[in-house]
C-alpha positions, -999 to +999 in steps of 0.1 A: +128-149+859+135-143+823+111-165+810+085-147+827+094-111+817+099-126+776+059-139+787+046-102+795+063-090+767+045-117+743+015-113+765+015-069+758+028-074+723+000-097+707-029-073+732-009-041+709-015-064+681-054-072+691-061-035+697-048-023+667-063-048+641-094-043+659-088-002+650-086-009+613-112-034+609-135-008+628-125+021+605-122-005+573-162-011+579-171+026+586-152+035+552-171+008+536-202+021+548-189+060+539-186+045+500-227+039+510-243+072+516-275+082+502-292+097+525-290+124+555-303+092+580-268+078+561-247+102+571-253+103+600-252+071+615-215+070+591-206+103+613-219+084+645-198+054+640-165+072+632-175+095+664-177+059+686-144+048+670-131+077+677-143+081+713-127+047+720-089+056+704-088+091+712-045+090+707-062+086+669-071+114+643-085+095+613-124+088+631-128+124+638-117+137+605-139+112+591-167+126+611-160+159+599-160+149+562-189+133+563-208+160+578-191+185+553-207+166+529-240+152+542-242+198+542-232+197+507-258+172+492-284+171+511-318+191+525-303+201+558-293+233+579-260+236+562-246+265+585-252+239+618-238+210+598-205+225+589-200+244+622-202+208+637-178+193+610-152+228+619-159+212+656-151+181+652-119+187+634-109+214+662-109+189+683-080+168+669-064+201+660-066+212+695-044+177+703-018+188+686-026+171+652-013+189+616-013+175+584-022+184+550-054+162+551-061+178+578-055+214+562-071+211+534-106+194+552-103+231+571-102+246+542-130+222+523-153+228+554-148+269+546-152+260+509-183+250+522-195+280+545-189+299+513-212+278+491-240+285+511-238+329+502-215+330+477-226+369+474-224+375+509-195+352+523-177+351+488-150+384+493-142+381+529-135+342+530-122+330+497-088+347+505-088+322+538-097+294+513-076+297+489-048+298+517-057+273+536-055+253+501-022+268+496-008+254+531-018+218+524-001+217+494+028+230+511+028+206+539+025+175+510+029+182+474+012+150+467-016+156+484-041+148+457-071+161+477-052+199+487-043+201+443-080+191+435-098+215+463-078+246+449-086+233+412-126+234+428-123+266+440-105+281+415-134+271+392-158+285+412-140+319+416-136+316+374-171+317+371-182+343+399-158+365+380-167+359+347-132+340+338-116+312+321-116+278+334-073+275+321-056+274+358-091+256+375-084+228+343-048+227+353-049+221+382-076+192+381-052+173+355-022+177+383-045+165+408-052+132+385-018+123+381-013+124+421-047+102+423-030+078+404+000+078+419-019+073+452-035+047+444-001+025+439-001+029+477-035+015+483-037-019+495-063-038+517-058-022+555-053+012+538-073+038+564-059+072+549-079+097+529-085+088+492-116+102+485-119+129+454-106+106+427-137+104+412-151+138+419-113+153+395-124+127+373-160+145+368-143+184+368-118+172+346-144+165+319-167+189+321-129+207+306-128+191+277 
C-alpha cells in the first residue's frame, strides 16, 4: 500500500511538472512572437495566442496580462479603432483583477491603457483623466519600487504633460534615468525561462536619449 501511495505521488508530481513546463514553453513562444509584431494582423494573432493560453490556465494572470498589453500597443502603433482596442485591453485586465490578481505590473498596465485613452484625444480627455493615470503609476511604484515599467511610464506621462503645458523635461528625464537603472538590475534576474514582464527598456533608452 505504501509503495502504491508513493508511486501515485510521483505520477502526480510528474504530471504537474509537465503541465507547468508546457505552460512556460507556450508562454515563451508567444513572448518571442510578440517581439516580432510588425502589423495589426501579427498583433491579433499573438493576442489570440495569449488568450488561448489564458483559457487553458485559468489560475495564471500573465497570459491575459500580455493579451491586454498587445492590444494596448496595437491601439497605439497601428491604424485601428483606438478606443475600441483600448476598451478591449481594459476588459482583459479587468478579468484578472476580478479574479483577485493585484500587483505592480497589473497596476502599471492599467495606467498605460488609460494613458493611451488620453493620447487618443488629449485636449478633451487630459484634464479629467491625467490625474487618474498619475495616481495609477504612483500606486504601481508604491507596490514595487523595483518595477522599472512603473517608473518609466510615470516618466513618459510626466514628459507628455510637460510638453502640453510648455514646461521643461527635467522631472521626466530624471525619472526615466531612474527607470534605466532599474531595467539594468532587472536584466540580472532574467534567465531562459523568465516569463514575467521585461518590456519597456528600449523605449526608456530612446526617451533618455532625447533628454540629452
